[in-house]
N, C-alpha and C positions, 0 to 999 in steps of 0.2 A: 871941538875937533872935527869940523866938517871936512870931508874929503870928496874926491871924485866918486868913491864907492857910495858915500851917503847920497850923492845926487842920482846914482843909478838905482839905489833902493827906493828913493822917492819919485822915481820916474822923470826927474828933470833931465836926465841924459838917458838915451836909449841903450839898450844892450841886448846881446843875443843870449837870452835867458834859457837855461837848461832845466833848472828845478828851483822851486821856491816854496818855503812854508812860512809860518809866523816868525821864525827866529833866524833862518838862514837863507842864503841865496847863492846859486851857482850860475855862472855865466862865462861865455867865451872871452878870453883875453884878447883885446884888440891889437896888442903888440906881442903876438905869440912867438915862442921858441919853435913850435911845431904845429901843424894844422890840428885843431882840436884841443889846444891848450886851454884849460879851464881854471877859473878862479872860484874858490869857495870862501864865502865870507859870513860872519855873523851880522845880523841886521843892527844889533846894538853897536854903536860906535865904541870901539876899544882899540887903542893903538897897538898894544903889545899882546901877542897871543897868550902869553902866560899870565896876563892880568884877568883873563876870562875866568868866571867862577867854575869850579870843578865840574858841576853837573852840566853846564852849558858847553864847556870844553869838550867832554866826552860826547855830547850830542852833536857838536860841530864835526867831530871825527867820524861819527856814524853817518852823518849826512854826506860827508866827503866820500866815504866808502861806497855809499849807494851810487853816487855819481861816477866814481871810478870803475865800478863793476859795469855800469852801462856804457861808459867810454870803451872799456875793453872789448865789449860786444860790438860796438858800432865802428870802431877805428881799427884798421889793420896795423898792429904793432906788437911788439914782444911783451911789453909791460906798460903799466901806467906808473910813471915816476911821481914822487911827491917831494915838494920843497917848501920850506917856510923860511923866508928871508926877513921880511918885516922892515925893510929900509926904504922901499920904493914909494909906498903910500902909507900914511899914518892911520891905517885901519887894518886890523888883523886879517890875514888872508892865507889861504893854502893854494899852492900851485899844484894842479894835476896835469901832467905832461905825458902825452904818448911817446914811448921810447922804443927805439931799436938798437941804440947804443948809448953809452954813457955820455957822449958829447951832446946828445939831444937835450940835455938839461943843463947845459953850460950857459949861464946868464950873461956871460961876456960875449956871446955870439950875437951877430946882428939879428935884430927882430925881423920876422917875416911879415908879409902883407898879403892879404887875400881880399877878393871882391866881396861885396855884400852878398851876392848869390852864393859864393863858396862858403861864407861864414854861416849863412842861414841854412845851407844844405847840411853842413856838419852838425849844426845845432839840432836840426830836425832828426838826424840819424841818432844822436845821443838821446834826445827826448823819446824817440820811438823805443829805444833799447830799455828805457826805464819802465815801460809798460809790461 
């Protein structure tokens, strides 16, 4: 069940990586709802979030929490919203979206586009907040 996320994990496709460890990866969504929209994924290919074994599932959420806390420090917003849809890419993933209002996490909205410079700048801000 190889997906675009598998190619990002193996570095076949580049990504604006935020945080990575042996089991999980967080990177900027290249089709974001808001500037700073991050995807958090397990490195093990698993299509459905609830098919992840219980220990890894809990660790995935701890990893996402660590990223969300850094995002909250680095990005001016009221909250970091969380969504799990699971239909776009056949690889379990968590969306972390900077929010100022509820419509900021509406997946029916047109996706935004930012320059490489803007993407790298926001990625660096979040990575710095992790330290």
